All heavy atoms as TSV, in Angstrom:
chain	resi	resn	atom	element	x	y	z
A	1	GLN	N	N	49.859	46.720	192.325
A	1	GLN	CA	C	51.192	46.404	192.810
A	1	GLN	C	C	51.537	47.494	193.855
A	1	GLN	O	O	51.307	48.574	193.647
A	1	GLN	CB	C	52.285	46.319	191.635
A	1	GLN	CG	C	53.629	46.054	192.194
A	1	GLN	CD	C	54.547	45.837	191.041
A	1	GLN	OE1	O	54.179	45.776	189.961
A	1	GLN	NE2	N	55.816	45.746	191.378
A	2	THR	N	N	52.153	47.084	194.972
A	2	THR	CA	C	52.512	47.970	196.043
A	2	THR	C	C	53.874	48.472	195.718
A	2	THR	O	O	54.740	47.785	195.325
A	2	THR	CB	C	52.538	47.214	197.330
A	2	THR	OG1	O	51.140	46.660	197.498
A	2	THR	CG2	C	52.853	48.133	198.450
A	3	LEU	N	N	54.097	49.787	196.054
A	3	LEU	CA	C	55.384	50.382	195.885
A	3	LEU	C	C	56.260	49.838	197.051
A	3	LEU	O	O	55.946	49.714	198.152
A	3	LEU	CB	C	55.277	51.848	195.944
A	3	LEU	CG	C	54.518	52.586	194.823
A	3	LEU	CD1	C	54.387	54.051	195.184
A	3	LEU	CD2	C	55.197	52.433	193.518
A	4	THR	N	N	57.651	49.772	196.704
A	4	THR	CA	C	58.578	49.555	197.656
A	4	THR	C	C	58.748	50.693	198.456
A	4	THR	O	O	58.395	51.832	198.146
A	4	THR	CB	C	59.940	49.048	197.105
A	4	THR	OG1	O	60.437	50.113	196.337
A	4	THR	CG2	C	59.721	47.834	196.155
A	5	LYS	N	N	59.395	50.596	199.554
A	5	LYS	CA	C	59.590	51.781	200.516
A	5	LYS	C	C	60.466	52.844	199.817
A	5	LYS	O	O	60.093	54.006	199.802
A	5	LYS	CB	C	60.322	51.338	201.842
A	5	LYS	CG	C	60.516	52.502	202.754
A	5	LYS	CD	C	61.177	52.101	204.036
A	5	LYS	CE	C	61.284	53.339	204.929
A	5	LYS	NZ	N	61.859	52.982	206.239
A	6	PRO	N	N	61.549	52.475	199.053
A	6	PRO	CA	C	62.329	53.477	198.365
A	6	PRO	C	C	61.500	54.127	197.225
A	6	PRO	O	O	61.563	55.332	197.017
A	6	PRO	CB	C	63.532	52.786	197.744
A	6	PRO	CG	C	63.678	51.554	198.589
A	6	PRO	CD	C	62.189	51.192	199.096
A	7	GLN	N	N	60.662	53.411	196.516
A	7	GLN	CA	C	59.799	53.950	195.491
A	7	GLN	C	C	58.843	54.880	196.060
A	7	GLN	O	O	58.619	56.004	195.552
A	7	GLN	CB	C	58.985	52.802	194.774
A	7	GLN	CG	C	59.950	51.995	193.869
A	7	GLN	CD	C	59.245	50.780	193.317
A	7	GLN	OE1	O	58.329	50.212	194.059
A	7	GLN	NE2	N	59.637	50.341	192.162
A	8	LYS	N	N	58.326	54.561	197.212
A	8	LYS	CA	C	57.189	55.401	197.875
A	8	LYS	C	C	57.960	56.778	198.351
A	8	LYS	O	O	57.401	57.834	198.240
A	8	LYS	CB	C	56.598	54.686	199.038
A	8	LYS	CG	C	55.549	55.635	199.728
A	8	LYS	CD	C	54.749	54.931	200.850
A	8	LYS	CE	C	53.716	55.720	201.415
A	8	LYS	NZ	N	53.880	57.097	201.582
A	9	GLU	N	N	59.156	56.584	198.901
A	9	GLU	CA	C	59.837	57.813	199.374
A	9	GLU	C	C	60.291	58.704	198.138
A	9	GLU	O	O	60.139	59.899	198.309
A	9	GLU	CB	C	61.215	57.351	200.046
A	9	GLU	CG	C	60.946	56.701	201.396
A	9	GLU	CD	C	62.141	56.096	201.948
A	9	GLU	OE1	O	63.165	55.992	201.249
A	9	GLU	OE2	O	62.118	55.634	203.099
A	10	THR	N	N	60.499	58.188	197.019
A	10	THR	CA	C	60.799	58.953	195.794
A	10	THR	C	C	59.578	59.688	195.294
A	10	THR	O	O	59.480	60.919	195.077
A	10	THR	CB	C	61.323	58.141	194.650
A	10	THR	OG1	O	62.526	57.477	195.066
A	10	THR	CG2	C	61.497	58.885	193.342
A	11	VAL	N	N	58.385	58.980	195.271
A	11	VAL	CA	C	57.109	59.611	194.943
A	11	VAL	C	C	56.816	60.742	195.947
A	11	VAL	O	O	56.390	61.772	195.463
A	11	VAL	CB	C	55.957	58.548	194.798
A	11	VAL	CG1	C	54.616	59.246	194.642
A	11	VAL	CG2	C	56.196	57.580	193.643
A	12	ASP	N	N	56.889	60.406	197.192
A	12	ASP	CA	C	56.634	61.445	198.176
A	12	ASP	C	C	57.482	62.701	198.081
A	12	ASP	O	O	57.009	63.828	198.200
A	12	ASP	CB	C	56.766	60.850	199.574
A	12	ASP	CG	C	55.602	59.879	199.900
A	12	ASP	OD1	O	54.610	59.832	199.181
A	12	ASP	OD2	O	55.746	59.108	200.964
A	13	ALA	N	N	58.796	62.433	197.786
A	13	ALA	CA	C	59.627	63.588	197.565
A	13	ALA	C	C	59.299	64.430	196.348
A	13	ALA	O	O	59.367	65.688	196.332
A	13	ALA	CB	C	61.184	63.122	197.433
A	14	VAL	N	N	58.959	63.672	195.277
A	14	VAL	CA	C	58.563	64.465	194.064
A	14	VAL	C	C	57.237	65.244	194.345
A	14	VAL	O	O	57.215	66.440	193.960
A	14	VAL	CB	C	58.411	63.556	192.832
A	14	VAL	CG1	C	57.699	64.201	191.692
A	14	VAL	CG2	C	59.705	62.993	192.530
A	15	LEU	N	N	56.285	64.636	195.004
A	15	LEU	CA	C	54.960	65.341	195.290
A	15	LEU	C	C	55.344	66.443	196.231
A	15	LEU	O	O	54.669	67.538	196.120
A	15	LEU	CB	C	54.091	64.372	195.884
A	15	LEU	CG	C	53.438	63.360	194.922
A	15	LEU	CD1	C	52.551	62.389	195.733
A	15	LEU	CD2	C	52.633	64.033	193.853
A	16	GLY	N	N	56.149	66.287	197.272
A	16	GLY	CA	C	56.551	67.336	198.113
A	16	GLY	C	C	57.108	68.618	197.493
A	16	GLY	O	O	56.790	69.683	197.881
A	17	PHE	N	N	57.972	68.374	196.452
A	17	PHE	CA	C	58.575	69.455	195.799
A	17	PHE	C	C	57.749	70.121	194.758
A	17	PHE	O	O	57.562	71.300	194.615
A	17	PHE	CB	C	59.926	68.956	195.126
A	17	PHE	CG	C	60.780	70.080	194.678
A	17	PHE	CD1	C	61.495	70.839	195.443
A	17	PHE	CD2	C	60.768	70.382	193.268
A	17	PHE	CE1	C	62.439	71.860	195.010
A	17	PHE	CE2	C	61.511	71.434	192.807
A	17	PHE	CZ	C	62.346	72.110	193.642
A	18	TYR	N	N	57.052	69.215	193.876
A	18	TYR	CA	C	56.253	69.773	192.665
A	18	TYR	C	C	54.816	69.786	192.903
A	18	TYR	O	O	54.066	70.380	192.075
A	18	TYR	CB	C	56.566	68.980	191.493
A	18	TYR	CG	C	58.074	69.009	190.948
A	18	TYR	CD1	C	58.942	67.905	191.162
A	18	TYR	CD2	C	58.501	70.055	190.379
A	18	TYR	CE1	C	60.221	68.045	190.766
A	18	TYR	CE2	C	59.807	70.198	189.858
A	18	TYR	CZ	C	60.619	69.217	190.124
A	18	TYR	OH	O	61.963	69.246	189.618
A	19	GLY	N	N	54.314	69.090	193.935
A	19	GLY	CA	C	52.842	68.893	194.089
A	19	GLY	C	C	52.029	70.131	194.105
A	19	GLY	O	O	50.840	70.149	193.705
A	20	ALA	N	N	52.512	71.208	194.663
A	20	ALA	CA	C	51.763	72.491	194.868
A	20	ALA	C	C	51.883	73.333	193.648
A	20	ALA	O	O	51.114	74.393	193.532
A	20	ALA	CB	C	52.249	73.314	195.973
A	21	GLN	N	N	52.685	72.946	192.670
A	21	GLN	CA	C	52.871	73.835	191.429
A	21	GLN	C	C	51.511	73.657	190.525
A	21	GLN	O	O	51.022	72.606	190.360
A	21	GLN	CB	C	54.172	73.424	190.686
A	21	GLN	CG	C	55.346	73.602	191.591
A	21	GLN	CD	C	55.585	74.972	192.067
A	21	GLN	OE1	O	55.140	75.981	191.432
A	21	GLN	NE2	N	56.155	75.117	193.277
A	22	SER	N	N	51.432	74.732	189.716
A	22	SER	CA	C	50.382	74.748	188.693
A	22	SER	C	C	50.694	73.899	187.503
A	22	SER	O	O	51.930	73.687	187.310
A	22	SER	CB	C	49.944	76.044	188.345
A	22	SER	OG	O	50.967	76.559	187.477
A	23	SER	N	N	49.736	73.497	186.771
A	23	SER	CA	C	50.120	72.576	185.619
A	23	SER	C	C	50.771	73.522	184.551
A	23	SER	O	O	51.710	73.142	183.831
A	23	SER	CB	C	48.802	72.141	184.895
A	23	SER	OG	O	47.916	73.140	184.652
A	24	HIS	N	N	50.469	74.844	184.495
A	24	HIS	CA	C	51.169	75.762	183.615
A	24	HIS	C	C	52.660	75.898	183.976
A	24	HIS	O	O	53.536	75.852	183.160
A	24	HIS	CB	C	50.473	77.109	183.635
A	24	HIS	CG	C	51.113	78.108	182.598
A	24	HIS	ND1	N	50.845	77.976	181.339
A	24	HIS	CD2	C	51.880	79.149	182.859
A	24	HIS	CE1	C	51.506	78.963	180.652
A	24	HIS	NE2	N	52.168	79.744	181.543
A	25	TRP	N	N	52.893	75.974	185.377
A	25	TRP	CA	C	54.258	76.051	185.804
A	25	TRP	C	C	55.094	74.817	185.423
A	25	TRP	O	O	56.240	74.918	184.978
A	25	TRP	CB	C	54.257	76.337	187.342
A	25	TRP	CG	C	55.626	76.591	187.902
A	25	TRP	CD1	C	56.175	77.799	188.141
A	25	TRP	CD2	C	56.565	75.690	188.430
A	25	TRP	NE1	N	57.485	77.680	188.655
A	25	TRP	CE2	C	57.724	76.275	188.879
A	25	TRP	CE3	C	56.550	74.237	188.529
A	25	TRP	CZ2	C	58.784	75.655	189.516
A	25	TRP	CZ3	C	57.681	73.519	188.969
A	25	TRP	CH2	C	58.794	74.275	189.492
A	26	LEU	N	N	54.435	73.618	185.643
A	26	LEU	CA	C	55.130	72.403	185.328
A	26	LEU	C	C	55.443	72.264	183.855
A	26	LEU	O	O	56.390	71.752	183.515
A	26	LEU	CB	C	54.314	71.191	185.828
A	26	LEU	CG	C	54.202	71.108	187.317
A	26	LEU	CD1	C	53.090	70.097	187.644
A	26	LEU	CD2	C	55.517	70.743	187.951
A	27	SER	N	N	54.390	72.633	182.977
A	27	SER	CA	C	54.563	72.693	181.611
A	27	SER	C	C	55.756	73.631	181.137
A	27	SER	O	O	56.614	73.187	180.366
A	27	SER	CB	C	53.309	73.081	180.847
A	27	SER	OG	O	53.438	73.103	179.564
A	28	ASP	N	N	55.798	74.823	181.647
A	28	ASP	CA	C	56.826	75.786	181.345
A	28	ASP	C	C	58.198	75.114	181.805
A	28	ASP	O	O	59.150	75.266	180.964
A	28	ASP	CB	C	56.612	77.117	182.101
A	28	ASP	CG	C	55.644	77.923	181.519
A	28	ASP	OD1	O	55.140	77.579	180.362
A	28	ASP	OD2	O	55.155	78.833	182.087
A	29	LEU	N	N	58.294	74.462	182.880
A	29	LEU	CA	C	59.538	73.914	183.442
A	29	LEU	C	C	59.969	72.815	182.417
A	29	LEU	O	O	61.107	72.793	181.927
A	29	LEU	CB	C	59.328	73.286	184.802
A	29	LEU	CG	C	60.563	72.538	185.443
A	29	LEU	CD1	C	61.655	73.549	185.775
A	29	LEU	CD2	C	60.143	71.802	186.576
A	30	THR	N	N	59.105	71.909	182.059
A	30	THR	CA	C	59.621	70.769	181.192
A	30	THR	C	C	59.981	71.289	179.751
A	30	THR	O	O	60.751	70.730	179.133
A	30	THR	CB	C	58.421	69.708	181.073
A	30	THR	OG1	O	57.234	70.235	180.579
A	30	THR	CG2	C	58.265	69.043	182.342
A	31	HIS	N	N	59.314	72.374	179.336
A	31	HIS	CA	C	59.551	72.893	178.021
A	31	HIS	C	C	60.864	73.604	177.859
A	31	HIS	O	O	61.252	73.977	176.622
A	31	HIS	CB	C	58.456	73.772	177.545
A	31	HIS	CG	C	57.074	72.938	177.328
A	31	HIS	ND1	N	55.963	73.602	177.002
A	31	HIS	CD2	C	56.840	71.669	177.476
A	31	HIS	CE1	C	55.011	72.647	176.916
A	31	HIS	NE2	N	55.542	71.550	177.178
A	32	GLN	N	N	61.587	73.727	178.969
A	32	GLN	CA	C	62.997	74.376	178.931
A	32	GLN	C	C	64.000	73.337	178.862
A	32	GLN	O	O	65.134	73.558	178.747
A	32	GLN	CB	C	63.084	75.143	180.260
A	32	GLN	CG	C	62.246	76.354	180.370
A	32	GLN	CD	C	62.400	77.040	181.697
A	32	GLN	OE1	O	63.484	76.996	182.367
A	32	GLN	NE2	N	61.267	77.663	182.180
A	33	GLU	N	N	63.560	72.000	178.901
A	33	GLU	CA	C	64.648	70.914	178.962
A	33	GLU	C	C	64.859	70.424	177.611
A	33	GLU	O	O	64.026	70.452	176.690
A	33	GLU	CB	C	64.069	69.874	179.870
A	33	GLU	CG	C	63.837	70.321	181.325
A	33	GLU	CD	C	63.207	69.392	182.244
A	33	GLU	OE1	O	62.538	68.513	181.791
A	33	GLU	OE2	O	63.362	69.449	183.442
A	34	ASN	N	N	66.063	69.743	177.410
A	34	ASN	CA	C	66.547	69.366	176.152
A	34	ASN	C	C	65.655	68.371	175.352
A	34	ASN	O	O	65.466	68.448	174.192
A	34	ASN	CB	C	67.962	68.805	176.182
A	34	ASN	CG	C	68.923	69.934	176.393
A	34	ASN	OD1	O	68.651	71.164	176.089
A	34	ASN	ND2	N	70.069	69.683	176.844
A	35	PRO	N	N	65.040	67.373	176.001
A	35	PRO	CA	C	64.245	66.450	175.297
A	35	PRO	C	C	63.005	67.167	174.553
A	35	PRO	O	O	62.805	66.882	173.385
A	35	PRO	CB	C	63.654	65.461	176.282
A	35	PRO	CG	C	64.724	65.441	177.409
A	35	PRO	CD	C	65.218	66.893	177.436
A	36	TRP	N	N	62.379	68.123	175.263
A	36	TRP	CA	C	61.333	68.935	174.642
A	36	TRP	C	C	61.935	69.695	173.466
A	36	TRP	O	O	61.375	69.865	172.307
A	36	TRP	CB	C	60.690	69.745	175.718
A	36	TRP	CG	C	59.731	70.773	175.156
A	36	TRP	CD1	C	59.915	72.005	174.775
A	36	TRP	CD2	C	58.339	70.443	174.768
A	36	TRP	NE1	N	58.826	72.636	174.250
A	36	TRP	CE2	C	57.802	71.697	174.229
A	36	TRP	CE3	C	57.516	69.329	174.772
A	36	TRP	CZ2	C	56.502	71.802	173.777
A	36	TRP	CZ3	C	56.188	69.479	174.395
A	36	TRP	CH2	C	55.677	70.605	173.862
A	37	LYS	N	N	63.042	70.508	173.690
A	37	LYS	CA	C	63.520	71.381	172.738
A	37	LYS	C	C	64.030	70.602	171.520
A	37	LYS	O	O	63.801	71.089	170.354
A	37	LYS	CB	C	64.738	72.170	173.413
A	37	LYS	CG	C	64.390	73.165	174.381
A	37	LYS	CD	C	65.738	73.813	174.897
A	37	LYS	CE	C	65.362	74.897	175.933
A	37	LYS	NZ	N	66.607	75.541	176.399
A	38	ASP	N	N	64.730	69.460	171.774
A	38	ASP	CA	C	65.168	68.626	170.614
A	38	ASP	C	C	64.026	68.153	169.807
A	38	ASP	O	O	64.157	68.092	168.562
A	38	ASP	CB	C	65.981	67.464	171.065
A	38	ASP	CG	C	67.296	67.871	171.793
A	38	ASP	OD1	O	67.686	68.972	171.693
A	38	ASP	OD2	O	67.908	67.042	172.489
A	39	ALA	N	N	62.911	67.775	170.388
A	39	ALA	CA	C	61.678	67.396	169.559
A	39	ALA	C	C	61.063	68.485	168.791
A	39	ALA	O	O	60.226	68.209	167.966
A	39	ALA	CB	C	60.816	66.758	170.584
A	40	ARG	N	N	61.401	69.751	169.133
A	40	ARG	CA	C	60.659	70.806	168.442
A	40	ARG	C	C	61.545	71.695	167.554
A	40	ARG	O	O	61.162	72.710	167.064
A	40	ARG	CB	C	60.106	71.802	169.567
A	40	ARG	CG	C	59.045	71.129	170.414
A	40	ARG	CD	C	58.125	72.044	171.114
A	40	ARG	NE	N	57.707	73.169	170.396
A	40	ARG	CZ	C	56.719	73.144	169.588
A	40	ARG	NH1	N	55.958	72.134	169.276
A	40	ARG	NH2	N	56.308	74.223	168.884
A	41	VAL	N	N	62.724	71.097	167.325
A	41	VAL	CA	C	63.695	71.802	166.403
A	41	VAL	C	C	62.989	72.099	165.021
A	41	VAL	O	O	62.328	71.268	164.499
A	41	VAL	CB	C	64.918	70.976	166.119
A	41	VAL	CG1	C	65.746	71.577	165.021
A	41	VAL	CG2	C	65.743	70.845	167.434
A	42	GLY	N	N	62.931	73.403	164.660
A	42	GLY	CA	C	62.371	73.811	163.385
A	42	GLY	C	C	60.917	74.237	163.502
A	42	GLY	O	O	60.353	74.693	162.541
A	43	LEU	N	N	60.258	74.049	164.663
A	43	LEU	CA	C	58.913	74.406	164.775
A	43	LEU	C	C	58.788	75.703	165.424
A	43	LEU	O	O	59.485	75.988	166.397
A	43	LEU	CB	C	58.121	73.335	165.647
A	43	LEU	CG	C	57.977	71.960	165.109
A	43	LEU	CD1	C	57.340	71.129	166.167
A	43	LEU	CD2	C	57.135	72.040	163.880
A	44	PRO	N	N	57.914	76.616	164.942
A	44	PRO	CA	C	57.663	77.905	165.474
A	44	PRO	C	C	56.909	77.706	166.904
A	44	PRO	O	O	56.198	76.727	166.979
A	44	PRO	CB	C	56.850	78.678	164.520
A	44	PRO	CG	C	56.296	77.699	163.621
A	44	PRO	CD	C	57.157	76.487	163.726
A	45	PRO	N	N	56.981	78.618	167.791
A	45	PRO	CA	C	56.298	78.490	169.043
A	45	PRO	C	C	54.796	78.352	168.851
A	45	PRO	O	O	54.258	79.105	167.969
A	45	PRO	CB	C	56.663	79.890	169.780
A	45	PRO	CG	C	57.870	80.335	169.191
A	45	PRO	CD	C	57.858	79.826	167.703
A	46	GLY	N	N	54.182	77.525	169.619
A	46	GLY	CA	C	52.769	77.367	169.542
A	46	GLY	C	C	52.248	76.342	168.486
A	46	GLY	O	O	51.173	75.943	168.465
A	47	GLU	N	N	53.209	76.023	167.569
A	47	GLU	CA	C	52.782	75.000	166.454
A	47	GLU	C	C	52.939	73.625	167.087
A	47	GLU	O	O	53.794	73.210	167.831
A	47	GLU	CB	C	53.714	75.095	165.216
A	47	GLU	CG	C	53.252	74.182	164.195
A	47	GLU	CD	C	54.064	74.410	162.850
A	47	GLU	OE1	O	54.380	75.615	162.533
A	47	GLU	OE2	O	54.358	73.461	162.117
A	48	ARG	N	N	51.887	72.750	166.837
A	48	ARG	CA	C	51.881	71.466	167.222
A	48	ARG	C	C	53.026	70.608	166.576
A	48	ARG	O	O	53.175	70.773	165.408
A	48	ARG	CB	C	50.590	70.740	167.025
A	48	ARG	CG	C	49.455	71.311	167.892
A	48	ARG	CD	C	48.145	70.595	167.652
A	48	ARG	NE	N	48.236	69.195	168.168
A	48	ARG	CZ	C	47.767	68.781	169.292
A	48	ARG	NH1	N	47.007	69.559	170.021
A	48	ARG	NH2	N	47.865	67.591	169.657
A	49	GLY	N	N	53.656	69.748	167.307
A	49	GLY	CA	C	54.657	68.910	166.762
A	49	GLY	C	C	54.269	67.414	166.890
A	49	GLY	O	O	53.286	67.091	167.513
A	50	SER	N	N	54.918	66.687	166.135
A	50	SER	CA	C	54.580	65.202	166.076
A	50	SER	C	C	55.769	64.371	166.400
A	50	SER	O	O	55.656	63.105	166.364
A	50	SER	CB	C	54.051	64.794	164.792
A	50	SER	OG	O	54.967	65.063	163.745
A	51	VAL	N	N	56.932	64.907	166.727
A	51	VAL	CA	C	58.192	64.121	167.021
A	51	VAL	C	C	58.066	63.597	168.489
A	51	VAL	O	O	57.773	64.347	169.329
A	51	VAL	CB	C	59.353	65.031	166.935
A	51	VAL	CG1	C	60.660	64.115	167.355
A	51	VAL	CG2	C	59.623	65.494	165.398
A	52	GLU	N	N	58.099	62.263	168.556
A	52	GLU	CA	C	58.062	61.648	169.837
A	52	GLU	C	C	59.319	61.972	170.738
A	52	GLU	O	O	60.418	61.972	170.284
A	52	GLU	CB	C	58.034	60.092	169.713
A	52	GLU	CG	C	57.932	59.324	170.970
A	52	GLU	CD	C	57.906	57.828	170.766
A	52	GLU	OE1	O	57.956	57.349	169.612
A	52	GLU	OE2	O	58.014	57.155	171.854
A	53	ILE	N	N	59.084	62.245	171.999
A	53	ILE	CA	C	60.106	62.342	172.929
A	53	ILE	C	C	60.290	60.984	173.573
A	53	ILE	O	O	59.384	60.422	174.246
A	53	ILE	CB	C	59.792	63.417	173.982
A	53	ILE	CG1	C	59.583	64.739	173.501
A	53	ILE	CG2	C	60.918	63.374	175.018
A	53	ILE	CD1	C	59.132	65.806	174.414
A	54	THR	N	N	61.321	60.351	173.160
A	54	THR	CA	C	61.569	58.894	173.549
A	54	THR	C	C	62.063	58.680	174.919
A	54	THR	O	O	62.587	59.570	175.596
A	54	THR	CB	C	62.573	58.269	172.640
A	54	THR	OG1	O	63.897	58.902	172.908
A	54	THR	CG2	C	62.279	58.398	171.091
A	55	HIS	N	N	61.840	57.525	175.434
A	55	HIS	CA	C	62.350	57.144	176.783
A	55	HIS	C	C	63.829	57.258	176.838
A	55	HIS	O	O	64.387	57.728	177.815
A	55	HIS	CB	C	61.896	55.789	177.140
A	55	HIS	CG	C	60.401	55.643	177.461
A	55	HIS	ND1	N	59.959	55.786	178.695
A	55	HIS	CD2	C	59.381	55.404	176.644
A	55	HIS	CE1	C	58.598	55.608	178.663
A	55	HIS	NE2	N	58.195	55.351	177.468
A	56	ALA	N	N	64.491	56.891	175.681
A	56	ALA	CA	C	65.940	56.988	175.652
A	56	ALA	C	C	66.427	58.421	175.811
A	56	ALA	O	O	67.334	58.738	176.524
A	56	ALA	CB	C	66.443	56.388	174.366
A	57	ALA	N	N	65.644	59.351	175.135
A	57	ALA	CA	C	66.092	60.805	175.173
A	57	ALA	C	C	65.894	61.327	176.634
A	57	ALA	O	O	66.736	62.105	177.134
A	57	ALA	CB	C	65.260	61.632	174.152
A	58	MET	N	N	64.858	60.849	177.236
A	58	MET	CA	C	64.613	61.356	178.561
A	58	MET	C	C	65.606	60.731	179.581
A	58	MET	O	O	66.128	61.485	180.475
A	58	MET	CB	C	63.211	60.967	179.117
A	58	MET	CG	C	62.094	61.924	178.379
A	58	MET	SD	S	60.436	61.518	179.057
A	58	MET	CE	C	60.063	60.004	178.086
A	59	ALA	N	N	65.936	59.461	179.391
A	59	ALA	CA	C	66.896	58.791	180.280
A	59	ALA	C	C	68.244	59.403	180.109
A	59	ALA	O	O	68.915	59.637	181.131
A	59	ALA	CB	C	66.851	57.341	179.945
A	60	GLU	N	N	68.656	59.741	178.916
A	60	GLU	CA	C	69.991	60.379	178.665
A	60	GLU	C	C	70.066	61.720	179.362
A	60	GLU	O	O	71.022	62.008	179.967
A	60	GLU	CB	C	70.248	60.425	177.223
A	60	GLU	CG	C	71.542	61.087	176.839
A	60	GLU	CD	C	71.871	61.195	175.343
A	60	GLU	OE1	O	71.178	60.426	174.599
A	60	GLU	OE2	O	72.618	62.058	174.963
A	61	TYR	N	N	68.935	62.499	179.161
A	61	TYR	CA	C	69.038	63.794	179.773
A	61	TYR	C	C	68.904	63.761	181.243
A	61	TYR	O	O	69.718	64.429	181.890
A	61	TYR	CB	C	67.724	64.578	179.250
A	61	TYR	CG	C	67.602	66.007	179.861
A	61	TYR	CD1	C	68.451	67.032	179.489
A	61	TYR	CD2	C	66.678	66.203	180.870
A	61	TYR	CE1	C	68.394	68.306	180.101
A	61	TYR	CE2	C	66.516	67.471	181.468
A	61	TYR	CZ	C	67.388	68.479	181.041
A	61	TYR	OH	O	67.247	69.718	181.654
A	62	TYR	N	N	68.020	62.963	181.915
A	62	TYR	CA	C	67.875	63.060	183.382
A	62	TYR	C	C	68.995	62.328	184.012
A	62	TYR	O	O	69.373	62.687	185.085
A	62	TYR	CB	C	66.553	62.473	183.745
A	62	TYR	CG	C	65.413	63.407	183.359
A	62	TYR	CD1	C	64.554	63.162	182.237
A	62	TYR	CD2	C	65.235	64.693	183.977
A	62	TYR	CE1	C	63.567	63.970	181.904
A	62	TYR	CE2	C	64.257	65.608	183.560
A	62	TYR	CZ	C	63.479	65.205	182.535
A	62	TYR	OH	O	62.462	66.108	182.160
A	63	ASP	N	N	69.587	61.324	183.323
A	63	ASP	CA	C	70.758	60.638	183.905
A	63	ASP	C	C	72.006	61.612	183.958
A	63	ASP	O	O	72.898	61.464	184.830
A	63	ASP	CB	C	71.227	59.392	183.132
A	63	ASP	CG	C	70.215	58.194	183.390
A	63	ASP	OD1	O	69.475	58.239	184.348
A	63	ASP	OD2	O	70.332	57.253	182.655
A	64	SER	N	N	72.025	62.565	183.072
A	64	SER	CA	C	73.138	63.472	183.026
A	64	SER	C	C	73.006	64.625	184.061
A	64	SER	O	O	74.073	65.369	184.294
A	64	SER	CB	C	73.291	64.277	181.689
A	64	SER	OG	O	72.231	65.128	181.417
A	65	LEU	N	N	71.968	64.718	184.795
A	65	LEU	CA	C	71.769	65.868	185.717
A	65	LEU	C	C	72.471	65.516	187.090
A	65	LEU	O	O	72.625	64.453	187.439
A	65	LEU	CB	C	70.299	66.098	186.019
A	65	LEU	CG	C	69.519	66.587	184.801
A	65	LEU	CD1	C	67.974	66.719	185.232
A	65	LEU	CD2	C	70.011	67.850	184.235
């Protein structure tokens, strides 16, 4: 499926801003956000978690920005 012009512009803007960043930098960035933090409540740093970060949690967080 082909992207619409607004969708392509969004993808290009995201790539322009984040595209040069390292995977470690991007991981650190996302791990500071509430959906990640909420899914890890009670877990020590470095321990694997199994709580799903839902689409609803992400939508709520990013819609509030």
